[in-house]
C-alpha positions as a Markdown table, in Angstrom:
| # | Residue | x | y | z |
|---|---|---|---|---|
| 1 | Met | 18.2 | 6.8 | 77.9 |
| 2 | Tyr | 21.6 | 8.2 | 77.1 |
| 3 | Asp | 24.4 | 8.7 | 79.7 |
| 4 | Arg | 25.5 | 12.3 | 80.3 |
| 5 | Gly | 27.6 | 13.5 | 77.4 |
| 6 | Met | 26.4 | 10.7 | 75.0 |
| 7 | Val | 25.6 | 11.8 | 71.5 |
| 8 | Pro | 23.3 | 9.6 | 69.4 |
| 9 | Ala | 25.1 | 8.4 | 66.3 |
| 10 | Arg | 22.5 | 9.6 | 63.8 |
| 11 | Ser | 22.7 | 13.2 | 65.2 |
| 12 | Thr | 26.5 | 13.4 | 65.0 |
| 13 | Gly | 27.1 | 16.6 | 63.0 |
| 14 | Thr | 30.3 | 17.8 | 61.4 |
| 15 | Ser | 31.9 | 19.0 | 64.6 |
| 16 | Gly | 30.9 | 15.8 | 66.4 |
| 17 | Ala | 32.3 | 13.7 | 63.7 |
| 18 | Leu | 35.6 | 15.6 | 63.8 |
| 19 | Asp | 35.7 | 15.2 | 67.6 |
| 20 | Ile | 35.3 | 11.5 | 67.3 |
| 21 | Thr | 38.0 | 11.4 | 64.6 |
| 22 | Arg | 40.3 | 13.3 | 66.9 |
| 23 | Arg | 39.6 | 10.9 | 69.8 |
| 24 | Leu | 40.2 | 7.9 | 67.5 |
| 25 | Ile | 43.5 | 9.4 | 66.4 |
| 26 | Glu | 44.5 | 9.9 | 70.1 |
| 27 | Ile | 43.8 | 6.3 | 70.8 |
| 28 | Cys | 45.2 | 4.6 | 67.7 |
| 29 | Gly | 47.8 | 7.1 | 66.4 |
| 30 | Pro | 47.7 | 9.5 | 63.4 |
| 31 | Arg | 48.3 | 6.8 | 60.8 |
| 32 | Phe | 45.7 | 4.4 | 62.3 |
| 33 | Ala | 42.4 | 6.3 | 62.5 |
| 34 | Arg | 40.6 | 8.0 | 59.6 |
| 35 | Phe | 37.3 | 8.6 | 57.9 |
| 36 | Ala | 36.3 | 5.5 | 56.0 |
| 37 | Gly | 36.8 | 5.2 | 52.3 |
| 38 | Pro | 34.9 | 3.5 | 49.5 |
| 39 | Ala | 36.4 | 0.1 | 50.2 |
| 40 | Asp | 35.6 | 0.2 | 53.9 |
| 41 | Glu | 32.3 | -1.7 | 53.9 |
| 42 | Val | 30.7 | -4.8 | 55.5 |
| 43 | Ala | 28.5 | -6.9 | 53.2 |
| 44 | Gly | 27.8 | -3.7 | 51.2 |
| 45 | Arg | 27.2 | -1.5 | 54.2 |
| 46 | Pro | 29.6 | 1.5 | 54.3 |
| 47 | Ala | 31.5 | 2.4 | 57.4 |
| 48 | Arg | 32.0 | 5.9 | 58.8 |
| 49 | Trp | 35.4 | 5.5 | 60.5 |
| 50 | Val | 38.2 | 3.0 | 60.5 |
| 51 | Ala | 40.3 | 2.5 | 63.6 |
| 52 | Val | 43.3 | 0.2 | 63.9 |
| 53 | Pro | 44.2 | 0.0 | 67.6 |
| 54 | Gly | 47.7 | -1.1 | 68.5 |
| 55 | Gly | 46.8 | -3.4 | 71.3 |
| 56 | Ala | 44.0 | -4.7 | 73.6 |
| 57 | Asp | 44.0 | -1.6 | 75.7 |
| 58 | Ala | 43.6 | 0.7 | 72.7 |
| 59 | Ala | 40.8 | -1.5 | 71.3 |
| 60 | Ala | 39.0 | -1.3 | 74.6 |
| 61 | Arg | 39.2 | 2.5 | 74.5 |
| 62 | Val | 37.7 | 2.4 | 71.0 |
| 63 | Leu | 34.8 | 0.4 | 72.3 |
| 64 | Arg | 34.3 | 2.7 | 75.3 |
| 65 | Leu | 34.3 | 5.7 | 73.0 |
| 66 | Ala | 31.7 | 4.0 | 70.8 |
| 67 | Ala | 29.6 | 3.2 | 73.9 |
| 68 | Arg | 29.7 | 6.9 | 75.0 |
| 69 | His | 28.5 | 8.0 | 71.6 |
| 70 | Asp | 26.2 | 5.1 | 70.8 |
| 71 | Leu | 28.2 | 4.1 | 67.8 |
| 72 | Ser | 28.2 | 0.6 | 66.3 |
| 73 | Val | 31.5 | -1.3 | 66.0 |
| 74 | Val | 32.2 | -4.1 | 63.5 |
| 75 | Pro | 35.6 | -5.9 | 63.7 |
| 76 | Arg | 37.5 | -6.6 | 60.6 |
| 77 | Gly | 40.5 | -8.9 | 60.1 |
| 78 | Ala | 41.9 | -9.4 | 56.6 |
| 79 | Gly | 38.5 | -8.8 | 55.1 |
| 80 | Thr | 38.5 | -12.2 | 53.3 |
| 81 | Lys | 34.9 | -12.9 | 54.4 |
| 82 | Ile | 33.7 | -9.4 | 55.0 |
| 83 | Asp | 30.8 | -10.0 | 52.5 |
| 84 | Trp | 29.6 | -13.1 | 54.2 |
| 85 | Gly | 26.3 | -13.1 | 56.1 |
| 86 | Ala | 23.8 | -10.3 | 56.5 |
| 87 | Pro | 24.8 | -6.6 | 56.3 |
| 88 | Pro | 24.9 | -4.8 | 59.6 |
| 89 | Glu | 22.2 | -2.3 | 60.3 |
| 90 | Arg | 25.0 | 0.3 | 60.5 |
| 91 | Val | 28.8 | 0.4 | 60.6 |
| 92 | Asp | 30.0 | 3.4 | 62.5 |
| 93 | Ile | 33.5 | 2.2 | 63.4 |
| 94 | Leu | 35.2 | -0.5 | 61.5 |
| 95 | Leu | 37.7 | -1.9 | 64.0 |
| 96 | Asp | 40.6 | -3.3 | 62.1 |
| 97 | Thr | 42.5 | -6.0 | 64.1 |
| 98 | Gly | 45.6 | -5.9 | 61.9 |
| 99 | Arg | 47.8 | -4.7 | 64.8 |
| 100 | Leu | 46.4 | -7.2 | 67.3 |
| 101 | Ala | 48.9 | -9.7 | 65.9 |
| 102 | Gly | 51.8 | -11.9 | 66.9 |
| 103 | Ile | 52.5 | -15.3 | 68.3 |
| 104 | Gly | 53.1 | -15.5 | 72.1 |
| 105 | His | 56.3 | -17.1 | 73.5 |
| 106 | Arg | 55.8 | -20.8 | 74.1 |
| 107 | Pro | 57.8 | -22.8 | 76.6 |
| 108 | Pro | 59.6 | -25.8 | 75.0 |
| 109 | Gly | 57.3 | -28.8 | 74.7 |
| 110 | Gln | 54.1 | -26.9 | 75.2 |
| 111 | Arg | 51.5 | -28.1 | 72.7 |
| 112 | Ala | 49.6 | -24.8 | 72.4 |
| 113 | Ala | 50.2 | -21.3 | 71.0 |
| 114 | Glu | 48.6 | -18.0 | 71.8 |
| 115 | Val | 48.0 | -16.1 | 68.6 |
| 116 | Gly | 46.8 | -12.5 | 68.1 |
| 117 | Ala | 43.5 | -12.2 | 66.4 |
| 118 | Gly | 44.9 | -10.1 | 63.6 |
| 119 | Thr | 47.7 | -12.6 | 62.7 |
| 120 | Pro | 47.4 | -14.2 | 59.3 |
| 121 | Leu | 47.0 | -18.0 | 59.5 |
| 122 | Arg | 49.7 | -18.5 | 56.9 |
| 123 | Ala | 52.2 | -16.5 | 59.1 |
| 124 | Val | 51.4 | -18.7 | 62.1 |
| 125 | Gln | 51.9 | -21.9 | 60.0 |
| 126 | Ala | 55.2 | -20.6 | 58.6 |
| 127 | Thr | 56.5 | -19.8 | 62.1 |
| 128 | Leu | 55.4 | -23.2 | 63.5 |
| 129 | Glu | 56.8 | -25.1 | 60.5 |
| 130 | Arg | 60.3 | -24.0 | 61.4 |
| 131 | Thr | 60.1 | -26.1 | 64.5 |
| 132 | Gly | 58.3 | -29.0 | 62.8 |
| 133 | Gln | 54.8 | -28.1 | 64.1 |
| 134 | Arg | 51.5 | -26.8 | 62.8 |
| 135 | Leu | 48.0 | -25.8 | 63.6 |
| 136 | Ala | 45.6 | -28.4 | 62.2 |
| 137 | Val | 43.7 | -25.5 | 60.7 |
| 138 | Asp | 43.5 | -25.0 | 56.9 |
| 139 | Ala | 40.8 | -22.4 | 56.2 |
| 140 | Pro | 40.3 | -21.9 | 52.5 |
| 141 | Ser | 40.3 | -18.1 | 52.5 |
| 142 | Pro | 43.7 | -16.8 | 51.3 |
| 143 | Gly | 45.2 | -14.4 | 53.8 |
| 144 | Ala | 42.6 | -15.1 | 56.5 |
| 145 | Thr | 43.5 | -14.1 | 60.1 |
| 146 | Ile | 43.1 | -16.3 | 63.1 |
| 147 | Gly | 40.3 | -14.0 | 64.4 |
| 148 | Gly | 38.5 | -14.1 | 61.1 |
| 149 | Val | 38.7 | -17.9 | 60.9 |
| 150 | Leu | 37.2 | -18.1 | 64.4 |
| 151 | Ala | 34.6 | -15.4 | 63.9 |
| 152 | Ala | 33.3 | -17.1 | 60.7 |
| 153 | Asp | 33.9 | -20.6 | 62.2 |
| 154 | Glu | 35.7 | -21.4 | 58.9 |
| 155 | Ala | 37.3 | -24.8 | 58.3 |
| 156 | Gly | 39.1 | -26.7 | 55.6 |
| 157 | Pro | 39.7 | -30.3 | 54.7 |
| 158 | Leu | 41.5 | -31.1 | 58.0 |
| 159 | Arg | 38.2 | -30.6 | 59.9 |
| 160 | His | 37.5 | -34.3 | 59.1 |
| 161 | Arg | 40.0 | -35.5 | 61.7 |
| 162 | His | 40.7 | -32.4 | 63.9 |
| 163 | Gly | 37.5 | -30.4 | 63.8 |
| 164 | Thr | 37.3 | -26.7 | 63.2 |
| 165 | Ala | 39.6 | -24.1 | 64.7 |
| 166 | Cys | 36.9 | -23.5 | 67.4 |
| 167 | Asp | 37.2 | -27.2 | 68.3 |
| 168 | Gln | 40.9 | -26.7 | 69.0 |
| 169 | Leu | 40.6 | -23.7 | 71.3 |
| 170 | Val | 42.4 | -23.9 | 74.6 |
| 171 | Ser | 41.4 | -20.3 | 75.6 |
| 172 | Leu | 40.2 | -17.1 | 74.1 |
| 173 | Arg | 40.7 | -13.4 | 75.0 |
| 174 | Tyr | 38.0 | -11.0 | 73.8 |
| 175 | Leu | 36.6 | -7.6 | 74.5 |
| 176 | Ala | 33.0 | -7.2 | 75.4 |
| 177 | Ala | 30.9 | -4.4 | 74.0 |
| 178 | Asp | 31.7 | -2.2 | 76.9 |
| 179 | Gly | 35.5 | -2.7 | 76.5 |
| 180 | Glu | 36.0 | -5.2 | 79.3 |
| 181 | Leu | 38.7 | -7.7 | 78.6 |
| 182 | Thr | 37.6 | -11.3 | 79.3 |
| 183 | Glu | 39.6 | -14.5 | 79.2 |
| 184 | Ala | 37.6 | -17.6 | 78.6 |
| 185 | Asp | 39.7 | -20.7 | 79.5 |
| 186 | Gly | 40.0 | -23.5 | 81.9 |
| 187 | Gly | 37.3 | -26.2 | 82.1 |
| 188 | Ala | 34.3 | -26.9 | 80.1 |
| 189 | Ala | 32.5 | -23.8 | 81.2 |
| 190 | Gly | 35.3 | -21.5 | 80.0 |
| 191 | Leu | 35.5 | -23.3 | 76.6 |
| 192 | Ala | 31.7 | -23.2 | 76.2 |
| 193 | Gln | 31.9 | -19.4 | 76.7 |
| 194 | Ala | 34.8 | -19.1 | 74.2 |
| 195 | Arg | 32.9 | -21.1 | 71.6 |
| 196 | Leu | 29.9 | -18.8 | 71.8 |
| 197 | Leu | 32.0 | -16.3 | 69.8 |
| 198 | Cys | 32.8 | -18.8 | 67.1 |
| 199 | Gly | 30.8 | -18.0 | 64.0 |
| 200 | Ser | 29.4 | -14.8 | 65.6 |
| 201 | Glu | 30.8 | -12.5 | 62.9 |
| 202 | Gly | 32.1 | -10.1 | 65.6 |
| 203 | Ala | 28.5 | -9.5 | 66.9 |
| 204 | Leu | 29.2 | -10.9 | 70.4 |
| 205 | Gly | 32.7 | -9.6 | 71.2 |
| 206 | Val | 36.0 | -8.4 | 69.6 |
| 207 | Leu | 38.5 | -11.2 | 69.5 |
| 208 | Val | 41.9 | -10.2 | 70.9 |
| 209 | Ser | 43.9 | -13.5 | 70.9 |
| 210 | Ala | 43.3 | -17.2 | 70.8 |
| 211 | Thr | 45.3 | -20.1 | 72.3 |
| 212 | Leu | 45.1 | -23.1 | 70.0 |
| 213 | Arg | 46.5 | -26.7 | 70.2 |
| 214 | Val | 49.7 | -27.3 | 68.3 |
| 215 | Gln | 50.8 | -30.6 | 66.8 |
| 216 | Ala | 53.8 | -32.1 | 65.2 |
| 217 | Met | 53.9 | -32.0 | 61.4 |
| 218 | Pro | 53.1 | -35.4 | 59.9 |
| 219 | Ala | 56.1 | -37.1 | 58.5 |
| 220 | Cys | 54.2 | -38.2 | 55.4 |
| 221 | Arg | 51.2 | -37.1 | 53.5 |
| 222 | Val | 49.5 | -38.6 | 50.4 |
| 223 | Trp | 46.4 | -37.7 | 48.5 |
| 224 | Val | 44.5 | -40.7 | 46.9 |
| 225 | Thr | 42.2 | -39.5 | 44.1 |
| 226 | Arg | 39.3 | -41.4 | 42.5 |
| 227 | Pro | 37.3 | -39.9 | 39.6 |
| 228 | Val | 33.6 | -39.8 | 40.2 |
| 229 | Trp | 30.6 | -38.9 | 38.2 |
| 230 | Thr | 27.4 | -39.1 | 40.3 |
| 231 | Pro | 26.5 | -38.1 | 43.8 |
| 232 | Leu | 25.2 | -41.6 | 44.5 |
| 233 | Glu | 28.6 | -43.0 | 43.5 |
| 234 | Val | 30.2 | -40.6 | 45.9 |
| 235 | His | 27.9 | -41.8 | 48.6 |
| 236 | Asp | 28.8 | -45.5 | 48.1 |
| 237 | Leu | 32.6 | -44.7 | 48.0 |
| 238 | Ile | 32.6 | -42.6 | 51.1 |
| 239 | Arg | 30.6 | -45.3 | 53.0 |
| 240 | Ala | 33.3 | -47.9 | 51.9 |
| 241 | Val | 36.2 | -45.6 | 52.9 |
| 242 | Leu | 34.7 | -45.0 | 56.3 |
| 243 | Ala | 34.0 | -48.6 | 56.9 |
| 244 | Ala | 37.6 | -49.6 | 56.1 |
| 245 | Arg | 38.9 | -47.7 | 59.2 |
| 246 | Leu | 41.8 | -46.1 | 57.3 |
| 247 | Asp | 41.9 | -43.0 | 59.7 |
| 248 | Pro | 41.8 | -40.4 | 56.9 |
| 249 | Ala | 42.8 | -36.9 | 57.7 |
| 250 | Ala | 40.4 | -35.5 | 55.1 |
| 251 | Ile | 37.8 | -36.8 | 52.6 |
| 252 | Glu | 37.1 | -34.0 | 50.0 |
| 253 | Leu | 34.8 | -33.9 | 47.0 |
| 254 | Asp | 35.0 | -31.8 | 43.9 |
| 255 | Leu | 32.1 | -32.0 | 41.5 |
| 256 | Pro | 32.8 | -29.2 | 39.0 |
| 257 | Val | 30.7 | -28.0 | 36.1 |
| 258 | Gly | 32.6 | -28.1 | 32.8 |
| 259 | Gly | 32.2 | -26.5 | 29.4 |
| 260 | Lys | 29.5 | -27.0 | 26.9 |
| 261 | Asp | 30.8 | -30.3 | 25.7 |
| 262 | Arg | 30.8 | -31.8 | 29.2 |
| 263 | Leu | 28.0 | -34.2 | 30.0 |
| 264 | Pro | 26.0 | -34.1 | 33.3 |
| 265 | Trp | 27.4 | -36.5 | 35.9 |
| 266 | Asp | 24.7 | -39.2 | 35.5 |
| 267 | Ala | 24.7 | -38.9 | 31.7 |
| 268 | Arg | 28.5 | -39.3 | 31.7 |
| 269 | Ala | 28.3 | -42.4 | 33.8 |
| 270 | Ala | 25.7 | -43.9 | 31.5 |
| 271 | Ala | 27.8 | -43.1 | 28.4 |
| 272 | Met | 30.8 | -44.8 | 29.9 |
| 273 | Ala | 28.7 | -47.9 | 30.5 |
| 274 | Arg | 27.6 | -47.9 | 26.9 |
| 275 | His | 31.1 | -47.1 | 25.5 |
| 276 | Pro | 33.8 | -48.8 | 27.5 |
| 277 | Ser | 36.5 | -47.2 | 25.3 |
| 278 | Met | 35.8 | -44.0 | 27.2 |
| 279 | Thr | 37.5 | -45.4 | 30.2 |
| 280 | Gly | 40.9 | -45.3 | 28.4 |
| 281 | Arg | 41.4 | -41.7 | 29.4 |
| 282 | Ser | 43.9 | -40.7 | 32.1 |
| 283 | Pro | 42.4 | -41.9 | 35.4 |
| 284 | Ala | 43.5 | -38.8 | 37.3 |
| 285 | Ser | 41.3 | -36.4 | 35.3 |
| 286 | Pro | 39.0 | -38.1 | 32.8 |
| 287 | Ala | 36.8 | -35.6 | 30.9 |
| 288 | Gly | 33.6 | -34.8 | 32.7 |
| 289 | Ala | 34.6 | -36.4 | 36.0 |
| 290 | Gly | 34.7 | -34.9 | 39.5 |
| 291 | Ser | 37.1 | -36.1 | 42.1 |
| 292 | Leu | 36.9 | -37.8 | 45.5 |
| 293 | Val | 40.2 | -37.3 | 47.3 |
| 294 | Val | 41.3 | -38.9 | 50.6 |
| 295 | Leu | 44.2 | -37.4 | 52.5 |
| 296 | Leu | 46.3 | -39.8 | 54.6 |
| 297 | Glu | 48.8 | -38.6 | 57.1 |
| 298 | Gly | 51.3 | -40.3 | 59.5 |
| 299 | Gly | 54.6 | -42.2 | 59.4 |
| 300 | Pro | 55.9 | -43.3 | 56.0 |
| 301 | Ser | 55.4 | -47.0 | 56.4 |
| 302 | Asp | 52.0 | -46.6 | 58.0 |
| 303 | Val | 50.8 | -44.2 | 55.2 |
| 304 | Ala | 52.1 | -46.5 | 52.5 |
| 305 | Glu | 50.2 | -49.5 | 54.0 |
| 306 | Arg | 47.0 | -47.6 | 54.3 |
| 307 | Ser | 47.3 | -46.0 | 50.8 |
| 308 | Asp | 47.7 | -49.5 | 49.3 |
| 309 | Arg | 44.6 | -50.6 | 51.1 |
| 310 | Leu | 42.7 | -47.5 | 49.9 |
| 311 | Val | 43.8 | -47.9 | 46.3 |
| 312 | Ser | 42.7 | -51.5 | 46.4 |
| 313 | Leu | 39.3 | -50.4 | 47.8 |
| 314 | Leu | 38.7 | -47.6 | 45.3 |
| 315 | Gly | 39.7 | -49.6 | 42.2 |
| 316 | Ala | 41.9 | -49.2 | 39.2 |
| 317 | Arg | 41.1 | -45.6 | 38.5 |
| 318 | Ala | 42.5 | -44.5 | 41.9 |
| 319 | Thr | 45.9 | -42.6 | 41.9 |
| 320 | Val | 48.3 | -41.6 | 44.6 |
| 321 | Ala | 50.1 | -38.2 | 44.7 |
| 322 | Arg | 52.4 | -36.5 | 47.1 |
| 323 | Ser | 50.8 | -33.1 | 46.6 |
| 324 | Ala | 47.2 | -31.9 | 46.8 |
| 325 | Pro | 45.0 | -31.3 | 43.7 |
| 326 | Ala | 44.8 | -27.7 | 42.5 |
| 327 | Trp | 41.3 | -27.2 | 43.9 |
| 328 | Trp | 42.2 | -28.5 | 47.3 |
| 329 | Arg | 41.3 | -26.1 | 50.2 |
| 330 | Ser | 39.4 | -23.7 | 48.0 |
| 331 | Tyr | 35.7 | -22.8 | 47.5 |
| 332 | Pro | 33.8 | -23.5 | 44.3 |
| 333 | Phe | 32.3 | -20.0 | 44.1 |
| 334 | Ala | 33.8 | -16.8 | 42.7 |
| 335 | Pro | 33.1 | -13.1 | 43.6 |
| 336 | Gly | 29.6 | -12.3 | 42.5 |
| 337 | Asp | 28.2 | -15.8 | 42.8 |
| 338 | Thr | 25.6 | -16.8 | 45.4 |
| 339 | Ala | 27.7 | -19.0 | 47.7 |
| 340 | Leu | 25.9 | -21.8 | 49.6 |
| 341 | Arg | 27.0 | -24.1 | 52.5 |
| 342 | Leu | 25.1 | -27.4 | 52.8 |
| 343 | Glu | 25.3 | -29.4 | 56.0 |
| 344 | Val | 23.6 | -32.8 | 56.1 |
| 345 | Pro | 24.3 | -36.3 | 57.6 |
| 346 | Ile | 26.8 | -38.0 | 55.2 |
| 347 | Thr | 24.2 | -40.7 | 54.5 |
| 348 | Asp | 22.0 | -38.0 | 52.8 |
| 349 | Leu | 24.7 | -35.9 | 51.1 |
| 350 | His | 23.9 | -37.4 | 47.7 |
| 351 | Ala | 20.2 | -36.5 | 48.2 |
| 352 | Ala | 21.2 | -32.9 | 49.0 |
| 353 | Val | 23.3 | -32.6 | 45.9 |
| 354 | Tyr | 20.6 | -34.2 | 43.7 |
| 355 | Ala | 18.0 | -31.8 | 45.2 |
| 356 | Leu | 20.2 | -28.8 | 44.5 |
| 357 | Arg | 20.9 | -29.9 | 40.9 |
| 358 | Asp | 17.2 | -30.7 | 40.3 |
| 359 | Ala | 16.1 | -27.3 | 41.7 |
| 360 | Ala | 18.7 | -25.4 | 39.6 |
| 361 | Gly | 17.8 | -27.4 | 36.5 |
| 362 | Ser | 21.5 | -28.3 | 35.8 |
| 363 | Pro | 24.6 | -29.4 | 37.6 |
| 364 | Val | 25.9 | -27.0 | 40.2 |
| 365 | Pro | 29.6 | -26.9 | 41.3 |
| 366 | Val | 30.0 | -28.6 | 44.7 |
| 367 | Arg | 33.1 | -28.9 | 46.8 |
| 368 | Gly | 33.9 | -29.7 | 50.4 |
| 369 | Ser | 34.2 | -32.1 | 53.2 |
| 370 | Ala | 32.1 | -34.9 | 51.9 |
| 371 | Gly | 33.3 | -37.2 | 54.7 |
| 372 | Leu | 31.4 | -35.0 | 57.1 |
| 373 | Gly | 28.5 | -34.0 | 55.0 |
| 374 | Val | 29.6 | -30.3 | 54.8 |
| 375 | Val | 30.0 | -28.9 | 51.3 |
| 376 | His | 29.9 | -25.6 | 49.5 |
| 377 | Ala | 28.1 | -24.8 | 46.2 |
| 378 | Ala | 27.8 | -21.9 | 43.8 |
| 379 | Leu | 24.8 | -20.5 | 41.9 |
| 380 | Pro | 25.6 | -18.0 | 39.1 |
| 381 | Gly | 25.3 | -14.4 | 40.2 |
| 382 | Ser | 23.3 | -13.7 | 37.1 |
| 383 | Leu | 20.3 | -15.7 | 38.4 |
| 384 | Ala | 17.3 | -13.6 | 39.3 |
| 385 | Pro | 16.6 | -13.2 | 43.0 |
| 386 | Asp | 13.2 | -15.0 | 42.8 |
| 387 | Arg | 14.9 | -17.9 | 41.0 |
| 388 | Val | 17.5 | -18.2 | 43.8 |
| 389 | Ala | 14.7 | -18.0 | 46.4 |
| 390 | Ala | 12.8 | -20.9 | 44.6 |
| 391 | Ile | 16.0 | -23.0 | 44.5 |
| 392 | Leu | 16.6 | -22.4 | 48.2 |
| 393 | Ala | 13.1 | -23.3 | 49.1 |
| 394 | Ala | 13.2 | -26.6 | 47.2 |
| 395 | Val | 16.6 | -27.6 | 48.6 |
| 396 | Arg | 15.7 | -26.7 | 52.2 |
| 397 | Ser | 12.5 | -28.7 | 52.0 |
| 398 | Val | 14.5 | -31.8 | 51.1 |
| 399 | Leu | 17.1 | -31.1 | 53.8 |
| 400 | Leu | 14.6 | -30.3 | 56.5 |
| 401 | Ala | 13.4 | -34.0 | 56.6 |
| 402 | Arg | 17.1 | -35.1 | 56.8 |
| 403 | Gln | 18.2 | -32.8 | 59.7 |
| 404 | Gly | 20.2 | -30.7 | 57.2 |
| 405 | Arg | 20.4 | -27.1 | 56.4 |
| 406 | Cys | 21.4 | -24.8 | 53.5 |
| 407 | Val | 22.9 | -21.4 | 54.4 |
| 408 | Val | 23.6 | -18.5 | 52.0 |
| 409 | Leu | 27.2 | -17.3 | 52.8 |
| 410 | Ser | 27.3 | -14.4 | 50.4 |
| 411 | Ala | 25.3 | -13.2 | 47.4 |
| 412 | Pro | 24.8 | -10.2 | 45.1 |
| 413 | Pro | 23.0 | -7.4 | 46.8 |
| 414 | Ala | 19.7 | -8.0 | 45.1 |
| 415 | Val | 19.7 | -11.6 | 46.0 |
| 416 | Arg | 20.8 | -10.9 | 49.6 |
| 417 | Arg | 17.8 | -8.6 | 50.0 |
| 418 | Ala | 15.3 | -11.0 | 48.5 |
| 419 | Val | 16.2 | -14.4 | 50.1 |
| 420 | Asp | 16.3 | -15.9 | 53.6 |
| 421 | Leu | 20.0 | -16.4 | 54.2 |
| 422 | Trp | 19.7 | -19.0 | 57.0 |
| 423 | Gly | 16.5 | -20.9 | 56.5 |
| 424 | Glu | 14.9 | -22.5 | 59.6 |
| 425 | Leu | 16.7 | -21.1 | 62.7 |
| 426 | Val | 17.4 | -23.5 | 65.6 |
| 427 | Gly | 18.3 | -22.1 | 68.9 |
| 428 | Leu | 17.3 | -18.5 | 68.0 |
| 429 | Ala | 16.0 | -17.9 | 71.5 |
| 430 | Arg | 19.3 | -18.9 | 73.1 |
| 431 | Leu | 21.2 | -16.8 | 70.6 |
| 432 | Arg | 19.0 | -13.8 | 71.5 |
| 433 | Ala | 19.7 | -14.3 | 75.2 |
| 434 | Val | 23.5 | -14.5 | 74.6 |
| 435 | Lys | 23.4 | -11.3 | 72.5 |
| 436 | Gln | 21.5 | -9.5 | 75.2 |
| 437 | His | 23.9 | -10.7 | 77.9 |
| 438 | Leu | 27.1 | -9.8 | 76.0 |
| 439 | Asp | 26.0 | -6.8 | 74.0 |
| 440 | Pro | 22.8 | -5.4 | 75.6 |
| 441 | Gly | 23.2 | -2.1 | 73.6 |
| 442 | His | 23.4 | -4.0 | 70.3 |
| 443 | Arg | 26.4 | -2.0 | 69.3 |
| 444 | Leu | 28.6 | -4.9 | 68.0 |
| 445 | Ala | 27.8 | -5.6 | 64.4 |
| 446 | Pro | 24.0 | -5.1 | 64.9 |
| 447 | Gly | 22.0 | -7.3 | 62.5 |
| 448 | Arg | 24.9 | -9.6 | 61.4 |
| 449 | Leu | 23.5 | -12.6 | 63.4 |
| 450 | Pro | 20.5 | -14.7 | 62.4 |
| 451 | Gly | 17.2 | -13.2 | 63.2 |
| 452 | Gly | 18.5 | -9.7 | 62.7 |
| 453 | Leu | 20.4 | -9.8 | 66.1 |
């Protein structure tokens, strides 16, 4: 039943649309509210309006306006992951968080910073760097905002030691679907409430600001690289590195797919065994090899001692550099690819990669936090949807027995419509209860969450 004066979204005629536009302009200002354009879409679903509120109060008014007219609202940060996940059922108002930005004043010595949801992560890092500090957050998406990183639960190499940005939350301010501002902080209960919104794609609340832990910049950083050829070799090396207790900040893997003259990983290793002269190539980037890279951080003498031990452990092909490899903190997929995330216990990561390669019939580019068993992979966008579905089914059958999962982050429209993006859903009943509690009208990004929530 509608409240008095409420207009169903699908029956909004020209006069109603103009009235909503006028009200959005009153709330946000003439330059910050408009009818949506061709580029204003979420996972292919076009929006009707774009609103860029200038603060939390204005954002709350946008949500209350949407509630009165039964309009859906989807938050957008920099849009770097706007095509991830399932398309919403509808996008009436695209709520741009670009003006919910800034870094709060921090008393000297305080090891936390409050950051507006629309603040680009790189701007936060640049500001903190001037005082010798940082967030231990290195999400791969260029230009990503703090709100976008949290909403997608996105993490980069530093998650190995420090966890995701959601793990580093001190408190979170967000707007519920009815526009009520909530601050989740304090003890375990407050943080548990805050973390409900991590990975929710804006479907449980509109993030306003987050307070995250801040740490001193490490005095020294080195990247130790070892060329690798097979997933099983990677498995053995990671096990050795972890057993050595070297306290790595990150352990990253890059298994690329080269040109037509590059051999598959296993064939390459076999060829090297048959022809020792092939090992004479530069150890940093031998033809056909992938890379296992370990980041060490800390004081200069401590890092030097640990890097010496690590090089001794990894063997003669290991090299040490003061800068990251070119692929560091980036995804292996490109626009138009089917982007996958695989999560599996590290002892079974090699099985997951082998299963993906076998199902695809050829090597597949894989990159990510191998020390945690979380990696990304790319399937060509040219693959037919039924072929992608068959690959996913084969990989998921292997992962299911190993307590792992394979999620489709993004895909071409035809593939997205044809495949199951999430696979087996754990905790769906709890997620449904949380959605019903925080957004009973299902107006926030409806359909973005697993199970069509």
